[in-house]
DRENTOR-127501 format. One line per field, with one value per atom (N, C-alpha, C): residue in one letter; x, y, z. Coordinates in Angstrom, 3 decimals, always signed. Example, Ala and Ser with C-alpha at 12.3 -4.5 7.8 and 13.67 -1.06 7.14 Angstrom:
<recs>
residu: c(A	A	A	S	S	S) $
east: c(+13.190	+12.300	+13.200	+12.850	+13.670	+12.900) $
north: c(-5.690	-4.500	-3.300	-2.250	-1.060	+0.030) $
up: c(+7.800	+7.800	+7.800	+7.080	+7.140	+7.870) $
</recs>
This chain:
<recs>
residu: c(X	X	X	X	X	X	X	X	X	X	X	X	X	X	X	X	X	X	X	X	X	X	X	X	X	X	X	X	X	X	X	X	X	X	X	X	X	X	X	X	X	X	X	X	X	X	X	X	X	X	X	X	X	X	X	X	X	X	X	X	X	X	X	X	X	X	X	X	X	X	X	X	X	X	X	X	X	X	X	X	X	X	X	X	X	X	X	X	X	X	X	X	X	X	X	X	X	X	X	X	X	X	X	X	X	X	X	X	X	X	X	X	X	X	X	X	X	X	X	X	X	X	X	X	X	X	X	X	X	X	X	X	X	X	X	X	X	X	X	X	X	X	X	X	X	X	X	X	X	X	X	X	X	X	X	X	X	X	X	X	X	X	X	X	X	X	X	X	X	X	X	X	X	X	X	X	X	X	X	X	X	X	X	X	X	X	X	X	X	X	X	X	X	X	X	X	X	X	X	X	X	X	X	X	X	X	X	X	X	X	X	X	X	X	X	X	X	X	X	X	X	X	X	X	X	X	X	X	X	X	X	X	X	X	X	X	X	X	X	X	X	X	X	X	X	X	X	X	X	X	X	X	X	X	X	X	X	X	X	X	X	X	X	X	X	X	X	X	X	X	X	X	X	X	X	X	X	X	X	X	X	X	X	X	X	X	X	X	X	X	X	X	X	X	X	X	X	X	X	X	X	X	X) $
east: c(+0.845	+0.000	+0.891	+0.554	+1.281	+0.596	+1.400	+0.868	+1.260	+0.464	+0.865	+2.187	+2.924	+4.181	+3.936	+5.021	+4.951	+4.245	+4.612	+4.007	+2.502	+2.048	+0.605	-0.127	+0.420	-0.221	-0.206	+0.920	+1.015	+0.007	-0.381	-1.396	-2.805	-2.945	-4.262	-4.323	-3.510	-3.606	-4.933	-5.480	-6.738	-7.833	-9.087	-10.208	-10.428	-11.404	-11.747	-11.321	-10.766	-10.323	-11.315	-11.479	-12.225	-11.335	-11.591	-10.876	-11.917	-11.825	-12.754	-12.169	-12.748	-12.246	-12.591	-13.760	-14.183	-15.350	-15.957	-17.015	-18.204	-18.413	-19.591	-19.275	-18.004	-17.661	-16.648	-17.033	-16.156	-15.994	-14.744	-14.456	-14.016	-14.476	-13.952	-12.693	-11.555	-10.281	-9.673	-8.686	-7.984	-6.494	-5.868	-4.421	-3.795	-3.134	-2.528	-1.203	-0.406	+0.932	+1.417	+2.160	+2.901	+4.322	+5.229	+6.577	+7.616	+8.554	+9.662	+10.554	+11.076	+12.002	+13.429	+14.354	+15.749	+16.231	+17.027	+17.569	+18.601	+18.614	+19.624	+21.026	+21.914	+23.283	+23.447	+22.427	+22.537	+21.701	+21.701	+20.878	+21.278	+20.265	+20.521	+20.991	+21.799	+22.191	+20.972	+21.072	+19.964	+19.529	+18.217	+17.683	+17.943	+18.283	+18.661	+17.510	+16.311	+15.186	+14.244	+13.179	+12.142	+12.618	+12.198	+12.525	+11.372	+11.686	+10.650	+9.890	+8.683	+7.885	+6.949	+6.443	+5.535	+4.208	+3.122	+1.790	+1.228	+0.630	-0.035	-1.486	-2.378	-3.816	-4.374	-5.575	-6.257	-7.684	-8.098	-9.472	-10.351	-11.653	-12.541	-12.366	-12.745	-12.669	-13.429	-12.830	-13.479	-13.392	-12.803	-12.677	-11.232	-11.040	-9.694	-9.611	-8.457	-8.198	-6.862	-6.671	-5.408	-4.478	-3.243	-2.255	-2.779	-2.620	-3.056	-3.174	-3.636	-3.827	-5.307	-5.570	-6.932	-7.083	-8.316	-8.602	-8.844	-8.058	-8.236	-8.769	-9.579	-10.108	-10.106	-9.800	-9.841	-10.320	-11.202	-11.770	-10.692	-9.636	-8.590	-7.545	-7.379	-6.324	-6.849	-8.126	-8.696	-8.607	-8.715	-8.697	-7.342	-6.885	-5.612	-5.556	-4.822	-4.580	-3.308	-3.414	-2.269	-2.131	-0.901	-0.588	-0.304	-1.018	-0.855	-0.605	+0.026	+0.336	-0.182	-0.920	-1.341	-0.122	-0.106	+1.036	+0.613	-0.663	-1.101	-2.546	-3.144	-4.539	-4.692	-5.638	-6.000	-7.477	-7.930	-9.351	-9.802	-8.875	-9.228	-9.265	-8.817	-8.839	-7.521	-7.447	-6.236	-5.408	-4.113	-3.196	-2.634	-2.616	-2.073	-1.066	-0.021	+1.072	+1.330	+1.643	+2.097	+3.468	+4.364	+5.704	+5.860	+6.286	+6.569	+8.071	+8.730	+10.177	+10.490) $
north: c(-1.175	+0.000	+1.239	+2.190	+3.449	+4.476	+5.171	+6.175	+7.563	+8.566	+9.949	+10.235	+11.220	+11.581	+12.634	+13.014	+13.983	+15.268	+15.803	+17.058	+16.929	+15.808	+15.610	+15.568	+14.816	+14.774	+16.151	+16.872	+18.165	+19.176	+19.033	+19.917	+19.593	+18.453	+18.031	+17.916	+18.718	+18.773	+19.435	+19.020	+19.560	+18.518	+18.954	+18.012	+17.467	+16.598	+16.040	+14.597	+13.996	+12.606	+11.726	+10.491	+9.492	+8.287	+7.608	+6.390	+5.328	+4.190	+3.083	+2.286	+2.486	+1.837	+0.351	+0.006	-1.389	-1.419	-2.581	-2.721	-1.793	-1.398	-0.599	+0.838	+1.212	+2.522	+3.244	+4.440	+5.329	+6.612	+7.071	+8.281	+9.401	+10.607	+11.788	+12.199	+12.145	+12.501	+13.664	+14.289	+15.343	+15.043	+15.459	+15.317	+16.558	+16.356	+17.475	+17.901	+16.927	+17.257	+16.213	+16.689	+15.836	+16.384	+15.660	+16.173	+15.264	+15.860	+15.112	+14.580	+13.375	+12.778	+13.025	+13.173	+13.331	+12.055	+12.237	+11.079	+10.387	+9.037	+8.335	+8.695	+9.030	+9.333	+10.714	+11.552	+12.899	+13.078	+14.277	+14.565	+13.715	+13.340	+12.582	+13.528	+13.041	+13.890	+14.286	+15.379	+15.827	+14.690	+14.469	+13.394	+12.022	+11.958	+10.691	+9.841	+10.072	+9.221	+9.919	+9.221	+9.782	+9.860	+10.889	+11.060	+10.532	+9.916	+9.435	+10.592	+10.290	+11.317	+10.684	+11.527	+11.128	+11.849	+11.143	+11.752	+11.614	+12.678	+12.626	+13.033	+12.106	+12.334	+12.470	+13.018	+13.094	+12.608	+11.717	+11.225	+12.224	+12.078	+12.927	+12.613	+13.531	+13.281	+12.009	+11.229	+10.011	+8.826	+8.991	+7.891	+7.410	+6.162	+5.588	+4.402	+4.237	+3.053	+2.476	+1.212	+0.562	+0.544	+0.185	+0.064	-0.911	-0.542	-1.430	-0.715	-1.452	-0.916	-0.606	+0.622	+1.098	+1.717	+1.718	+2.404	+3.880	+4.731	+6.181	+6.633	+7.664	+8.210	+9.732	+10.329	+11.781	+12.057	+13.032	+13.327	+13.608	+14.310	+14.663	+13.591	+12.665	+11.651	+10.226	+10.019	+8.686	+7.864	+6.539	+5.587	+4.885	+4.620	+3.917	+3.238	+2.161	+1.446	+2.018	+2.443	+3.036	+2.394	+1.984	+1.444	+2.613	+2.666	+3.757	+3.213	+4.071	+3.761	+4.917	+4.634	+5.705	+6.353	+7.688	+8.373	+9.289	+9.411	+10.226	+10.646	+10.936	+11.379	+12.520	+13.392	+14.472	+14.770	+15.898	+16.241	+16.452	+16.694	+16.939	+15.673	+14.542	+13.274	+12.531	+11.422	+10.609	+10.950	+11.140	+11.350	+9.991	+9.754	+8.521	+8.883	+8.066	+8.405	+7.265	+7.656	+6.735	+7.207	+6.261	+6.570	+5.943	+6.731	+6.252	+6.395	+5.307	+5.362	+4.941) $
up: c(+0.000	+0.000	+0.000	-0.786	-0.857	+0.038	+0.830	+1.741	+1.275	+1.661	+1.387	+2.104	+1.617	+2.259	+3.349	+4.006	+5.099	+4.674	+3.511	+3.048	+2.869	+2.323	+2.125	+3.458	+4.425	+5.738	+6.388	+6.294	+6.984	+6.428	+5.168	+4.593	+5.100	+5.794	+6.264	+7.790	+8.479	+9.940	+10.310	+11.428	+11.907	+11.870	+11.981	+11.950	+10.545	+10.418	+9.111	+8.941	+9.986	+9.949	+10.696	+10.231	+10.991	+11.215	+12.312	+12.681	+12.967	+12.296	+12.567	+13.719	+14.919	+16.126	+16.158	+15.646	+15.512	+14.536	+14.367	+13.365	+13.623	+14.884	+15.209	+15.629	+15.660	+16.215	+15.337	+14.895	+14.148	+14.949	+15.085	+15.848	+14.924	+15.207	+14.527	+15.271	+14.586	+15.202	+14.439	+15.047	+14.326	+14.318	+13.249	+13.118	+13.743	+14.886	+15.607	+14.998	+14.538	+14.048	+13.053	+12.069	+11.128	+11.135	+11.798	+12.003	+11.370	+10.657	+10.066	+11.177	+10.986	+11.945	+11.493	+12.437	+12.028	+11.336	+10.311	+9.592	+10.476	+10.507	+11.293	+10.780	+11.682	+11.282	+10.672	+10.750	+10.210	+8.966	+8.422	+7.246	+6.038	+5.268	+4.041	+2.953	+2.027	+0.898	+0.078	-0.632	-1.479	-2.384	-2.452	-3.289	-2.706	-1.413	-0.790	-0.320	-0.770	-0.391	+0.566	+0.877	+1.730	+3.174	+3.856	+5.261	+6.091	+7.232	+8.126	+8.757	+9.235	+9.889	+10.902	+11.775	+12.836	+12.661	+12.942	+12.959	+14.365	+14.871	+16.171	+15.955	+16.284	+16.197	+17.609	+17.716	+19.008	+18.846	+19.755	+19.776	+20.530	+20.443	+21.251	+22.744	+23.621	+25.065	+25.446	+26.319	+26.804	+25.865	+24.700	+23.729	+23.724	+24.079	+24.108	+23.153	+22.574	+21.745	+22.183	+21.908	+22.259	+21.054	+21.309	+20.229	+19.184	+17.918	+16.854	+15.529	+14.536	+13.194	+13.004	+12.552	+12.374	+10.985	+10.500	+9.248	+9.543	+8.899	+8.964	+7.618	+7.630	+6.378	+6.446	+5.305	+5.149	+3.734	+3.581	+2.267	+1.224	+1.607	+0.651	+0.410	+1.372	+1.252	+1.109	+1.308	+1.158	+2.429	+2.243	+3.362	+3.398	+4.633	+4.788	+6.148	+6.222	+7.472	+8.094	+9.365	+10.052	+11.433	+11.760	+13.078	+14.022	+15.147	+16.105	+17.502	+18.316	+19.708	+20.563	+21.646	+22.545	+23.197	+23.259	+23.879	+25.020	+25.292	+26.414	+26.276	+27.411	+27.420	+28.414	+28.126	+29.032	+28.827	+29.327	+29.215	+27.773	+26.862	+25.457	+24.623	+25.161	+24.443	+24.556	+23.845	+23.837	+22.605	+22.803	+21.667	+21.269	+19.966	+19.417	+18.337	+18.211	+17.289	+16.313	+15.093	+14.045	+13.577	+13.331	+12.841	+11.459	+10.489	+9.134	+8.909	+8.542	+8.286	+6.869) $
</recs>
């Protein structure tokens, strides 16, 4: 499966995302951040390939999900399976992170 790159995700930060938590539950989530990861061993040479990046989403308040692969959908980027890990929760919801390398 081909995924959008860092630039495509970063243009779609904010609301407008859904996450299928299970067969009966879909959550409206927002993409809080799309951040480039430092290249291992330092910066890659120009044209040296894709750089890894991190995505941080937030669920609605009171909605928690466990580590796993979920279907995410966005009108501009389509549907995709993304593996996420919970990284923290507060009154605004649970933050979950995906790493692309």
